[in-house]
C-alpha positions, 0 to 999 in steps of 0.5 A: 500500500502507498504511503499517505502524506497529510499536509495540514495546519488544522487545529481540529482533530481531523489529522489525528483521526486520519492517522488512526485510520491510516496508521502508516501515514505521515503528517507535516505542516508544509510542502517541504517534504521528500516524496517517495515512490507511490506516495499519495499527497493529502492536503487539508487546508482550513477555510481561510488559509492562503491556499492560492499561495500554498498551491504554488509551494505544492507545484514547486514540490512536484516540480522538484520531486524525483517521484510525483505523488500517485494522487493528490487529495485536497479538502476544499470548501463548498462554493467552488463548483457552483454548489452554493449561493452567496448567501449560503457561503456567507452564512457558512464562512462569514464576510470573507467567504467569496475571497476564500472561494476564489482562493480555493478555486484557484488552488483546485485549478492549479491541481487540475493543471498538474495533470496528476490523478486527484480528488477534491472534497468540498465540504460544509463547515466541519463540526464535532457533531456526528452527521450522516453523510451524502456524497454530492456530485459536482454541479449539484447544490450542497445544503445543510449547516455543518458536517461531522468531523468523523464523517469528513475523516471517513470520506477522506480515508476512502479518497486516499486509500481507493480510486473511488473518486479519481479525478472528481470533485465531490461534495459532502453534506448532511443527509437532507433529513438532518 
């Protein structure tokens, strides 16, 4: 099995949950790493991270690596795939929501341009509450208020360990009944 490399500066327990589920994984806070043959790179930025700048560091890592990642998985925010209204985005992420969406859209476009297998996981704000999850295809609206941390970890684990969502942007949202 490939090594999973989690890149994250998150303050929630997402990375530790993932490390429990994928015990041979490694975690780092930046893209200053040496990729090994077969690595899967999983980038878990927060909503307001400067992902438009950080994706340049990702591109530089890949350009200078002997072994490119076999796949890139990126956690993103809702709104990057015409899946939410401006009002929803501001309710979820505050006044800076549109700028955050533009930054995430740019990062996603750059990842697509790398021409490596990828999965983008678009999510509502993450909470510690448990929710039932629905996978939403690109172009379909996301609804709800929050998504559970454990459920986000389950979807990420599936994305990094399988080819189920290869070259897709998927949304995760609570089931309509919640």
